[in-house]
C-alpha positions as CSV (number, residue, x, y, z in Angstrom):
1,M,19.2,2.0,11.4
2,L,19.8,-1.6,10.5
3,R,16.9,-3.5,9.1
4,C,16.4,-7.2,8.2
5,N,12.8,-7.9,7.1
6,N,10.6,-6.7,9.9
7,Q,13.4,-6.6,12.5
8,L,15.4,-3.4,13.1
9,R,18.0,-1.9,15.3
10,L,18.1,1.8,15.9
11,H,21.6,3.4,15.9
12,Q,22.2,5.9,18.7
13,E,21.9,8.8,16.1
14,D,18.4,7.5,15.1
15,A,17.2,7.3,18.7
16,D,18.6,10.8,19.4
17,R,16.9,12.3,16.3
18,L,13.5,10.8,17.4
19,R,14.1,12.1,20.9
20,K,14.8,15.6,19.6
21,I,11.6,15.5,17.5
22,T,9.3,14.0,20.1
23,G,10.9,14.7,23.5
24,T,10.6,11.0,24.3
25,Y,13.4,8.5,24.0
26,P,12.4,5.5,21.8
27,S,13.2,2.5,24.0
28,G,12.3,-1.1,23.3
29,I,11.9,-0.7,19.6
30,T,12.9,-4.0,17.9
31,N,10.8,-4.2,14.8
32,V,9.1,-2.0,12.2
33,D,5.7,-2.3,13.9
34,D,7.2,-1.0,17.2
35,L,8.7,2.0,15.4
36,N,5.5,2.9,13.6
37,R,3.5,2.4,16.8
38,F,5.8,4.7,18.7
39,I,5.5,7.3,15.9
40,D,1.7,7.0,15.8
41,C,1.5,7.6,19.5
42,Q,3.7,10.6,19.3
43,L,1.9,12.2,16.4
44,V,-1.1,13.0,18.7
45,Q,1.1,15.6,20.4
46,F,1.3,17.6,17.2
47,D,-2.4,18.1,16.4
48,N,-2.7,21.7,17.5
49,G,-2.2,23.2,14.0
50,T,0.7,25.6,14.7
51,P,3.3,26.0,12.1
52,E,5.9,24.4,14.4
53,A,3.6,21.4,15.2
54,K,3.0,20.9,11.4
55,L,6.8,20.9,10.8
56,L,7.4,18.4,13.6
57,R,4.6,16.2,12.4
58,L,6.1,16.1,8.9
59,L,9.5,15.3,10.3
60,L,8.0,12.5,12.4
61,E,5.9,11.1,9.6
62,D,9.0,10.9,7.5
63,E,10.5,8.5,10.0
64,K,7.8,5.9,9.5
65,I,8.6,2.8,7.6
66,L,5.9,1.6,5.2
């Protein structure tokens, strides 16, 4: 991932990692807000409380940029 201020560019490895975690390819992400919005939308999938969902939620929350 390349980042300059609020702008960013996901490398293919970053996009693949997010797709493996969420099942959705992160397209159209050009800045930090887009990435965090994508992650917030995907976190809803992992609210069922199973151990696997908790792990995936932690992995996805770790991808957020504060």
